N, C-alpha and C positions, 0 to 999 in steps of 0.2 A: 447569551441571555434569552434570545428568542427560542432556542432549543429547550431551555429549562421551562419555558412557558408553554411548551408543546405546540408551538405554532408551525404551520406547514413550511414556511420559508426557512425556519430553523432546521427542519429535517433535511430539506434540499441542500442548504448550505453545509450542514454537517457531513452529509454523504459526499458532496462535491469536494470538500477539503480532504476527507479521508481517501477518496479516490485519487486525487491529485498527488498526495503523499505516497500512496501505494505505487502509482505509476512511476514516480521518481525512483523508487527502489527497483522496480522491474527494469527500468532503463539502465540503471547501474549494473544490475546483474547481467543483462544482455551485453553491455559494454565489456564486462570482465570476461565473458565467454568469447566475444568476437575479437578482442584486442590481440590475443596471440596469433590469430589468423592474418591480421592486417599489418601488425607492427613487428612481427618476428621477435616477440618477447615471450618468456615462459608464462604459463598459466599460474596465477597466484591464488592457490586454493584458500589460503588464510584470509585474503581480502574478500574473496567470494563468500566464505562462510560468515565472516563478520557482517557483511552487508545483508546477507540472508537473515541473520539473527536480528539485526537492527530493523530490517524490513518487517519482521513479525510484529513489531510495535505498531505498525500501521495496518498490516494485513489482517491481524486477528480482530481489532475493533471494527474494521470495515466489514468483515464477514459477519460479525455479530450484529452490526447496524443493519446490514441488508437482510439478515434473517429476521430481525425484528420488524422490518418494514413489510416483508412478504408474509409473515405469519398471520393466520386468520385471527381476527379479534372477536371476542365473545360479546 
């Protein structure tokens, strides 16, 4: 609600939540890369691709949000 009203705290909260969700997916992708090295299991490309696609649900809005915050205003 505070983001819709264009209040500063709303922008900070929105950026924080998108960042947190993006880092969750980054952590999962790193886990999928490192798991075969530590647990002697095969690399699961299907799982990696699925998490990458799901992560785009957070990565793209976070990037657009940051671009909107950094863009000069008229």
